[in-house]
C-alpha positions as CSV (number, residue, x, y, z in Angstrom):
1,M,0.0,0.0,0.0
2,A,1.3,3.4,-0.9
3,Q,2.2,5.7,2.0
4,R,-0.4,8.4,2.6
5,R,1.3,11.8,2.7
6,V,-0.1,15.2,3.4
7,E,1.3,17.9,1.1
8,A,0.6,20.8,3.5
9,V,2.3,19.0,6.4
10,E,5.4,18.3,4.2
11,R,5.5,21.9,3.1
12,A,5.3,23.1,6.7
13,L,8.2,20.7,7.7
14,T,10.2,21.9,4.7
15,L,9.9,25.5,6.1
16,L,11.0,24.4,9.5
17,E,14.0,22.5,8.1
18,A,15.2,25.7,6.5
19,F,16.4,26.9,9.9
20,S,19.8,25.9,11.2
21,Q,22.5,26.9,13.5
22,E,24.0,29.0,10.8
23,R,20.6,30.5,9.7
24,R,18.4,31.2,12.7
25,E,16.0,33.8,11.2
26,F,14.2,34.4,7.9
27,S,12.1,37.1,6.3
28,L,9.2,36.1,4.2
29,T,11.1,36.8,1.0
30,E,14.1,34.8,2.3
31,L,11.9,31.8,3.1
32,A,10.3,32.0,-0.4
33,N,13.8,31.9,-1.9
34,A,14.9,29.0,0.3
35,S,11.8,26.9,-0.2
36,G,10.6,27.8,-3.6
37,F,7.0,28.2,-2.2
38,Y,4.7,31.2,-3.0
39,K,4.7,33.8,-0.3
40,S,0.9,33.4,0.1
41,T,1.5,29.7,0.9
42,I,4.3,30.4,3.3
43,L,2.1,33.0,5.2
44,R,-0.7,30.4,5.7
45,L,1.7,27.6,6.8
46,M,3.7,29.8,9.1
47,A,0.6,31.2,10.7
48,S,-0.4,27.7,11.7
49,L,3.2,26.9,13.0
50,E,3.1,30.2,14.9
51,H,-0.2,29.3,16.5
52,F,1.2,26.1,17.9
53,G,4.5,27.7,19.0
54,Y,6.8,26.1,16.4
55,V,7.8,29.5,15.0
56,T,7.7,33.1,16.2
57,R,7.4,36.3,14.1
58,D,8.5,39.7,15.4
59,E,7.2,43.1,14.6
60,R,9.6,43.3,11.6
61,G,8.1,40.1,10.1
62,I,11.2,38.0,10.9
63,Y,10.6,34.4,11.6
64,R,12.5,32.3,14.2
65,V,12.1,28.8,15.6
66,G,9.6,28.8,18.5
67,P,9.6,27.4,22.0
68,A,7.6,24.3,21.0
69,V,10.6,22.9,19.3
70,S,12.7,23.1,22.5
71,R,9.8,21.5,24.5
72,L,9.8,18.5,22.2
73,A,13.6,18.1,21.8
74,P,14.2,16.3,25.1
75,L,11.6,13.7,24.2
76,A,13.7,12.5,21.2
77,G,15.1,9.4,22.8
78,D,18.7,9.6,23.7
79,G,19.4,12.8,21.8
80,P,20.7,14.9,24.7
81,Q,22.7,12.0,26.1
82,L,24.2,11.2,22.7
83,E,25.1,14.9,22.1
84,N,26.8,15.2,25.5
85,L,28.8,12.1,24.8
86,V,29.8,12.7,21.2
87,R,30.0,16.5,20.8
88,P,33.2,17.0,22.9
89,I,34.9,14.3,20.7
90,L,33.9,16.1,17.6
91,E,35.1,19.4,18.9
92,S,38.5,17.8,19.7
93,L,38.7,16.2,16.3
94,R,37.8,19.4,14.6
95,D,40.3,21.4,16.5
96,A,43.1,18.9,16.0
97,S,42.5,18.4,12.3
98,E,41.0,21.8,11.3
99,E,38.6,19.7,9.1
100,T,34.8,19.0,9.6
101,A,34.1,16.3,12.2
102,S,30.9,14.4,12.1
103,F,29.0,11.4,13.6
104,Y,26.8,9.3,11.3
105,V,24.2,6.6,12.0
106,R,22.6,4.2,9.7
107,D,18.9,4.6,8.6
108,G,17.9,1.8,6.2
109,D,19.8,2.4,2.9
110,H,20.9,5.9,4.0
111,R,23.1,7.4,6.6
112,I,22.2,10.4,8.7
113,C,24.5,13.0,10.1
114,R,23.4,13.1,13.7
115,L,26.1,15.6,15.0
116,R,28.8,17.6,13.3
117,E,31.3,20.4,14.0
118,N,32.2,22.2,10.8
119,G,35.9,22.9,10.1
120,R,37.4,26.2,11.1
121,L,39.1,26.9,7.8
122,E,37.5,29.2,5.3
123,V,37.4,26.5,2.6
124,R,35.8,23.5,4.2
125,H,33.2,20.7,3.9
126,H,30.0,22.3,5.3
127,L,27.5,19.8,6.8
128,E,24.1,20.2,8.2
129,E,23.0,18.0,11.1
130,G,20.1,15.7,10.0
131,V,21.2,15.5,6.4
132,R,20.6,12.1,4.7
133,L,23.2,10.7,2.4
134,P,23.6,7.4,0.4
135,L,24.9,4.5,2.4
136,G,27.1,2.9,-0.2
137,R,29.3,5.8,-1.1
138,G,31.9,7.6,1.0
139,A,34.0,6.5,3.9
140,A,31.3,6.8,6.6
141,G,28.8,5.0,4.3
142,R,31.1,2.1,3.8
143,V,31.8,1.8,7.6
144,L,28.0,1.7,8.3
145,N,27.5,-0.8,5.5
146,Y,29.9,-3.2,7.4
147,E,32.5,-3.1,4.6
148,I,35.3,-2.0,7.0
149,P,36.5,-4.2,9.9
150,R,36.3,-2.9,13.4
151,G,39.2,-0.7,14.3
152,Q,40.2,0.2,10.7
153,V,39.8,3.6,9.1
154,A,38.0,3.9,5.7
155,V,39.2,6.6,3.4
156,S,37.4,8.0,0.3
157,S,38.1,10.6,-2.3
158,G,35.5,11.8,-4.7
159,E,33.2,8.8,-4.1
160,R,30.1,10.9,-3.3
161,Q,31.2,14.3,-4.5
162,A,34.1,15.4,-6.7
163,G,36.7,17.3,-4.8
164,L,35.6,15.9,-1.4
165,S,37.6,13.4,0.7
166,A,36.8,11.8,4.0
167,A,38.1,9.3,6.6
168,A,35.8,7.4,9.0
169,I,35.9,4.7,11.6
170,G,33.2,2.6,13.3
171,I,32.1,3.2,16.9
172,Y,31.0,0.0,18.7
173,N,29.3,-0.5,22.1
174,G,30.3,-3.0,24.7
175,E,28.3,-5.7,23.1
176,G,30.0,-5.3,19.8
177,E,27.1,-3.5,18.1
178,L,28.0,-0.8,15.5
179,M,26.6,2.4,16.9
180,G,27.8,4.9,14.2
181,A,30.7,6.2,12.3
182,L,33.1,8.9,13.4
183,A,34.3,10.9,10.4
184,L,36.6,13.7,9.2
185,S,36.0,15.4,5.8
186,G,37.3,18.2,3.7
187,P,38.4,19.4,0.3
188,S,40.5,16.7,-1.4
189,E,43.3,19.0,-2.4
190,R,44.1,19.7,1.2
191,F,42.6,16.7,3.0
192,N,44.5,14.0,1.1
193,L,47.9,15.4,1.9
194,A,47.3,15.0,5.6
195,A,45.1,11.9,5.7
196,K,47.8,9.3,6.3
197,D,49.9,11.3,8.8
198,R,47.2,13.3,10.6
199,H,43.5,12.4,10.0
200,I,43.7,8.6,10.1
201,P,45.8,8.5,13.4
202,L,43.4,11.0,15.0
203,L,40.3,8.9,14.2
204,A,42.2,5.8,15.5
205,Q,43.0,7.7,18.7
206,Y,39.6,9.1,19.5
207,A,37.4,6.1,18.5
208,P,38.5,3.9,21.4
209,R,38.1,6.8,23.8
210,L,34.5,7.3,22.6
211,E,33.8,3.6,22.8
212,R,35.1,3.4,26.4
213,Q,32.6,6.1,27.4
214,W,29.6,4.7,25.6
215,P,26.8,3.8,28.0
216,R,25.5,0.3,27.8
217,A,21.9,1.4,27.2
218,L,22.5,4.3,24.8
219,R,21.3,3.9,21.3
220,A,22.5,6.2,18.5
221,S,19.5,5.9,16.1
C-alpha cells in the first residue's frame, strides 16, 4: 500500500528545516527563496506553525524557531545524552585536524549526520545535522555498511562528490554493536595530503576513547 502523505504537512516541515545553527531567522522573501514556495502559501503555513509555537514572528516580520521545538527536543530518545557524549569528541577532532568532524548513524539504505562540527578553515566541507546521504558511497557510508573491519579507518576521495575526501571509523558499544561512524572530511586537495599522517591517526585515537565512554543502554539511532 502506498504511503499516505499530506502535502501541507510536508511543506510546513520543509519550512522548519530551512532553519539551522548558521541560519536562525528568515524574512518572508528569504523563506520563499529558500523553499521555492509562494509567499501566500508560506504565510498560511507559518501562521499555523506560529499558533502552535513552532515559530515566532517579530514586529519586523522576521521568523525564528519557536519554544515548542525546545519543548519536544528532550523527548527525542537519547538525543541529549548522545550529544553530551559525542559533541566533545567532535570538537576535539575538529580542532586537531581543522577539518569537519561528524558522527553518522545508519537509517535503512541511508546514513544520517546526527552531529557535526564544521571545520574552522574558510574553505571546508560544510555539513548540516540531520542531512541524509547514500549509504554505499563515502568513507562513513562504507563503515556503516559493514564493509570495513572494526578498528580500521576507511578513506574515500571523490566517491560521493568530486573534490571531497573523508576518513571514517566505526564506533561500537560494549556488546560489539555498530553504533555509528566517526568521520573527518574536507576538500580533497588539502585533506588527502594530511590523511595518512594526521587524520587517520586522529580517528584511530579518538574512536576507542568514545567507545570506552559509551553507556550500555544508549542507542544512536
